[in-house]
N, C-alpha and C positions, 0 to 999 in steps of 0.2 A: 701214313694214311692220307689219302687225298680228301680233304674236307671241303672242296669247292662246291658251291651251290649257286650256280648262275641264276639271276632273276629273269627267267624266261616265262613267256605266256603260258606254256604248258604246266608250270608249277601251280597256276591258279586253279587247275582242275584236279589237283592231287587228292582232295578230300570231298569235293562237291558231290560226286556220284554216291558217296557213302552217306554223307550228312543229309542228302535230299532223297533218300530211298523212296519216299512216298510222294515226292513232288513231281510236277509235270512242267514241260515247256509246251505251251499252247500256242498254236499259230492259226489265225483265221484263214480259211473258213473251217477246216475240219481236221487239223493235225494235232495229235497229242503224243508227246514223247516223254518217256522217262529219262532221267539223266544218264542212265546206263545206255539207253538207245541213242541218246544224243552223242555220247563219247564214241560209240560204235560208228555213227555216221561221220564223225570227224575222220576216222580211219578210212572210211570209204572215199570221202572227198580227197583226202591226201593221196591215196593210191590212184584215184582217177586223174588227179593233176599230174602226178609223176609219170603216169602212162602217156600223157600228152606232152611229155618232155620238160615239164616244169621242175626245176631244181633250185638249190639254194641260191639266194640273191637275185633270182629272176623276179619279175613283177607281174602280178595278176590283178587286173581291173575287174570291178563288179558293177553292174547296172541292174538293180533289182529293188523290189519293194521290201518293206520292213516285215520280214517273216522269219521263221526258224532257219531258213537258208542263210540269211545274213549273219545270224549268230554263229552258224557253222563257218562262214567265211572269216569272221573275226578271229576264230581260233585256229582252224586247220591250216589256212594259208601261211600265217606267220610261223606256226609250229613246225612246218617243213623247212623253214629257213628262207622262204620267199617273202616278198613285200606285198602287202595288201594295198591296192590303190582303190579307194572308195570314190567312185565318180559321181559328181553332183549332177543328177539327172534333171534338175530344175534350171540349169544354165541354158543359155541360148545355144543353138547348134554350133555357132562359131566358137563360143567359149568352151564347149565340150571338146571340140576338135583341138583347140589350143592345149587344153589340159592333157589330152591323150598324147599329142605329139610331144609335149614337154616331158611327160612322165615316161613315154615309150614302154608301155606294158608289153609283155610277151604274149599274153592271153587275156581275153576279156569274156567274162560270163555275162550273158545278156538275156533279160526277161523279154518276152515277146512284145510287150508294150513299148520297148525301146529299140526294137529291131529296125523300124522305119528310120529312126535317127541315125543308126549305124549305117544303114544303106545309103543315106543321104551324104554322109561325110567320109565313108571309108576310102573313096578314091583319092582323098587328100591325106591319108595316113602317110607319115614319113618313115615308117618302119614296118616290117612284116609282123602282123598280129594275128594270132589264132582266135577266131570267134567261136564261142561255145553258146549256141542258142538253146535256151532251156524252156521254150514255150511259155506256158503259164505255170510252170513248175513240174509238169509231168515229164518233160524231157530231161530235167535235172535228175528226177528219180530214176529214169531209164539209164542215164549216164553213170550214176554212182552205184546203182543196185548190183551190178556185176562185180564190184570190187570187194575185197576183203575188208572186214572191220578192224583187222589187226594192222597196225603200222608202228614201226619203231621210230618215234619222233626223236630226232637227234638233239644233242646238246652242242651249243656253240657260244660264242662271245655274247654276253648279255647286251652289249652295246650295238649289236647288229640292228639295222633298220627293220622295223616290223610293219609300219603303216605309212601311208602317204595319201594326202588329200590336198585340195586347193582351196585357199581362202580368197574370197572376192571382196575387194573394197569398192569405193565409189570412183576410183580412177585407176587406170592402168590395167594390165592383164592379170588374171588370177595368179596367185603366188603359191608355190609348192611348199607344204609343211609336212615334216616327217617326224616320227617318234620311234625310239628303240624299244626293245623288249624291256630293258631295265626301267625306262621312263614310264612305260605303261603299267608295269607291276607296281612301281612306287606310287603312281597316280591312283591306282585302284586302292592301295592301302591307305593313302591319304584321304581319299573319298570316303572310305568306310569309317575311318577314325573321325573325320570331320562331321559326318552326318549321323554317326552313332553315339555322339557324346552328349546328347540332350536327354533330359528326363522324360519319363512317361512314354506315351506311344508316339512321340514325335521322331523325326529322323528316319533312317533306314535300318530295319532290323530283320532277323531271320524269319519272323512270322509274317512279314509283309508279302503281298502279291504285287508283282512289278509289271508295269506296262509302259514302254517308252512311247512318248509322243513328240520326240525330236527325231527328225530323219536320221537314220543310222549312217548315212554317208557324211553327216555333219559332226566332225570331231568325235568319232566313235560313239555317236548317240550320247554325247557328253560323258562317256566313260561308264555309265551306269550298267550296260549289259555285262561288262567284265565284272563289275562289283556284284551284281545280282547272281551271276553264275558262280563266282568264288564263294558266296554265301550259301549257294544251293537253294535259292528262292524259287517259288513258283513264278513262272514268267509267262506273259501273254503278249503276243505280237499281232498287231492289228492289220497287217498288210497295207493296203492303201488307206489314206486318212479320210474315211467317210464318217461324218459325225454320227449318223444313226447307228452304224456298226460299232464305233468306239463306245458310245453310250450303252449299247447292248452288252458289250464285253465287260465294261466296268461293272455292270449290274450282275450279269450271269456268272462271271468268274471272280466276283468279290475283290476287284482290284483296289489296292490301298495306297499305292505309291506310283506317281508319274512325274514327268517333267516336260515342259514345253515353253515355247515363246507365247507372249500374250495373245497373238493373233489366233493361235490354235484353240486356246481356252475360250476366247470370245466366240469362235465358231461353234463350239460345243454348247455354250450357254445360250446362243441364239436359236438352237434347235428346239422345237417344241417338246421333244422327248426328255430334255434336261429336267423338266418339272415332274416327270413321271417315274424316274428311276431314283434309287437311293444313292446319293452322292456324299452322305454324311461321314463315311469312313475313308474318304479319298483325300490323300495328302498330295499336293502338287507343288513342285519347285518351278518357279518362273525365272527365266533367264533370257539373254539375248536382247531384251529391251526392258525399260523400266516398268515396274508393276504400278499401274495407275490406281488411284483411290476408287474410281468407279468400278473397275474390274474386280478389285478386292471386295468391294461391297456386294456386287452381284454374286460372286462366288460364295461369300460368307452366308448369304441368305439361304443357300442350298446346303449349307453345312460343310462346304469344301474348305480345307485348311491350306491356305496359300502362304508361301514364304519365298523370299528372293535369294538367289545365288548369283555369283558373278565369276566370270572368266572370259576367255577369248580363244579363238582357234589356236593361237600361238602358245597358249598355256595349258592345253590338253583336256579340258579347259579350267578345272577347278582352282579357284583362288580364295573366295570367301563365301560364307553362307550366313543368313540371318539367324537369330535365336529361334530355333525350331520349336521350342517349348512355349513360346509366347503366343498369346491370342490378342495382343494389342496391335491394332492396325498399323500404327506408326513403326513399331518394332518389326512387324512382319515384312514391311516394304523396305527396310534398311538393307543396304548392300551387304552388310554383315561383317563377321569376324574372320580374319585370315585362318585358313586351314592349317593343319599340322605341317611343319617344315616350310611354310610360306613366309618369306621375308618380304613384307610389303611396306613401302614408304610413300609418303606424299611430299613432293619436293618442289623447290623453286627451280628455275631454268639452270642455275649453277649448282644443282644437286644438294642444296641445304634443306634439311627437314623443316617443314612448317609446323607450328605448334599444334598439338592434338587438343584443340579447343572447340571443335565442332563448328568452326566457321572459317578458319584460314584454309584457303584452297591452294592446290598445286597439282602437278602431274603425278599420277599413280605409277610407280615403278616397282618391279618385283624380281625376286629370285625364288626358285624352288627346283628340286632335283628332276622335275618332269617337264620343264619348259623346253620348247623347241630351240635348237641351236642356231636356227636361221632359216632363210628361204632357199630352197633347192635351186642352184644355178643362178642366184641373184645376190652376189656379194655386196653390192651397194645398199640394197634394201635390208640385208642382214646386218650390215654395219649400223644403219640407222635405227634398226630395231633394238640392238644391243649397244648401249653407250654407257660408259663409266661403270661397266660390269653389271648393269641392271637392264632387264627388259623394260622398254618404255611402252606402256599400254596405249598412249594417246588419249587416255581418259583423264578428266579433271575431277577432283573430289576433295573431301576433308575427312579427318579422323576425329571421332568424338573422344571425350576424356576416358570413356570405358573401353576404348580400342576398336569400336565399331566403325567401319568405313561407310561413307556415303558418296557414290558417284553422282556428280552434279551435271556432267556433260562430257561429250567428246570435244577434244581441243578444236577440231575442225567445225564443230557445230555451235560453239560459243558465239553469241550474238554481240558484236562489238559496236556499241552505239553511244555517241556523245561522250566518248572517253571512258565509258564503263563497259565491263564484261557482264553480259546477262546470260544466265543459264537457261537453255532451251527446255531442259527437263523441269525446272521450276515452273515455267509458264505452262507446260503440258500438264503438270500435276494440278495446277489451279483450274485449268479448263476442264480436265477430265472429271473433276469432282462434281461438275454440273450434270444434272440428271439427263439433260437433252443431248449430251455428247457421247457418242459411242467410241470414237477414236480420234486422236488429234496429234498434229505435229506442229512444233514451233520452229521457225527457220528465220535466218537473217537474210534480208534482201537489200541490195545496194540502194543508198540514199545520198544524194549529192551533199546535203547539208550535214547529216549526222554520220556518214560512212556506211552504216547499216541501220535498218529499223526492223523490229520484230514483226513477223507475220504469222498468223495462225491459219492452218488448213485443217478442217475437221469434217468428219462424217457424223451426220446426225442420227439420233435414235429414230425409230419409226414414229411418224406423226408429230415430230417436233417442228415447231414453227420457226423458220430461219430468222426472221426479223426479231422475234421475241428472244430467241436464244442469243443473238448478237447483242441486243441491248442488255440482257442479264449478265452476259460474260463481261462486257465493258464495265458494268457496275461492280462486279466481283473484283476485277483487276484494280479499279480505283479504291475499293475497300482495302485491298492488300497494300496499296501504296500508302494509304492513310495509317495503316497499322505498322508501317515501317518494314514489312516483309520484303517488298521489292521497291525499286526506285521508279520514279515517274517515267523514266526512259524505257522501262520494261513493258509499258502498256502497248499492246500490238497496234501497229498502224492500220492493218487490214485484218479482217476475218473472212475467210473464204469457206464455203461449204461444197463438198464434192461427194459423189456417190461412192467412190472407193479411194483409199490412199494406196499408192504403189508400194510394193514390198520387194525386198531382195529375195534371192532363191531360198533363203533359210527363214523367211517370214519376218524380217526386221523392216521397219520403215525405211524406204529408200529416199533419203532426203535430197540426194542429187536430182532424182527424177521429180520430186515434189517441187524443188526450186525451179526446175525447167517448166513444169506445168503452170506454176503461179504466173509466169510471164503472159500466159494466154487467158488468165481469169480476170473477172471484174467483180467488184462489190460496191456497196453503197457507203463505205467508210470514207472519211476525209483524211487527207495527209496532215500530219502534225509535225 
């Protein structure tokens, strides 16, 4: 008897339509699908793609908003044996062109909002690509409606590539990151085990209502759409990220679980309707950037339960999560405990483990069965990513005695001044606790005497007085020096106030752009 059971994405659907008989997949503005209808639409999309010549191992790109269609792409495209290329629509036209030419998709499904971009760059495509324009969704329905709901999704090697996307750093071209069916299934199981292991109503459970607030082109929406579908949850997809619409959906659809970068949550809390809707049942996972004390405080006042999770594009992304049952602010903002099957270490440059004493820092290196094997077509960068049999995150941190990780900085963002290493995240946490600061970045800038000195760049809250905020911040930093929490070298040399802090395409602070902008700024501080 053949007992093989390959870990394929289609296996994650084996029970969801039965377990979720009464649940819906809701997509703004007016789509409501049962799970049975959803699985039928996967067959329609699969038949429509094969009718356009797409077969196993071919690549299909998508440029669309976060709707039910994207969930269909997540499943149907890999399930026919093709590779799903989720194109980052927030990149510059030049970068989008680079990722398309590097990935060489055979077909791209394009929402009308992104057709002008395709028209701008298609003359520079380096391979023949079929473009499927779907209008504002109506042409997608026309395209798949004539196809049968029945499709015999094949079985194949679980190590076949399922997805491909591009991660952007502060230097160089975007790098291609891919994942196999096996890796995505194991990541989904790890995510469910890691987020379901906490007491009470914390974590992710079958009675939750899920709405992603991380762009679905970014690391599969952090993997949660696969997990939510495997559990058969009620799901809500917001389309474009409009704060008024998102708040309305949270209220009307009784959303209980989301995830996002701090910028998105701050955008929602800034909207006047955030005070008018019930957010007390909402659990939000914060990733991508550190969870500041000020954001945690603002959210808590509205009853929102925030906790931190940690990962990166190269790790699919789940690595750690804070204790989701805790209501202690310090615990909620911890980077957290490694998930199941995650081998996480903090090491010296020669790969020796530092003590788990809550203060000895080193680089975070990891192993897990779902980590990317390297960057597509970039052996040098892949070799640098994987050294001594571990994936090197480029993050600095420490492990507490109880095993909880704390990321203290990116290696490239550590401020090296006066022979000491200063954590930019520590300075940002001190500054963000001040009520007049909405958002802040700490960076190191060249200094002839000290090598680098710390500089703060901040966005003020409405009606905050810059000179008063600057004076109070400097006083707070001196207090932290006196208490021994930071050295005197960590006190910022300058504090600049700006209207906006530049972000990357996925909403993280763009410190490269911030450093460049600082060169044009002036303030009233004195060099020390």
